[in-house]
Steps between C-alpha positions, in 0.01 A plus 500: 500500500493453122759775455733340753482159333550657158805691622659185643432287193626765256826516695549125449435460127690595183187622318309717752265636232344155466408471869123487542333472840127438525308556822217249547282595798316225684259482790762443770828562320669662202710308250778665301586322175849571368576453131851550362687421179577131450874558538448675835275236656789318666632822650168574669461145630862451605678181600259266676243784499687710754443834325131424445461407867677819602262709288206325665643559848556871437148542359342316795701704751393826336136388495507415872498871582154529342390160633449369146594177324696503177626231269767535234493270198753487218326419174717354220 
């Protein structure tokens, strides 16, 4: 899951070497925290948050196969 999110985010940004994804396991779910360069933050969020919502939807759909819950957060 982390590799998939990292692949998608790196394809969106201008500085892929600064992409950092942290996996935070919880009791019932896993949270993935995405950190990017300040200039790339808008590209990951998108207009009205559409790209961010799409990333969340893809992650949740992939996690459904394993019957798990995932959350994706973009950390400035």
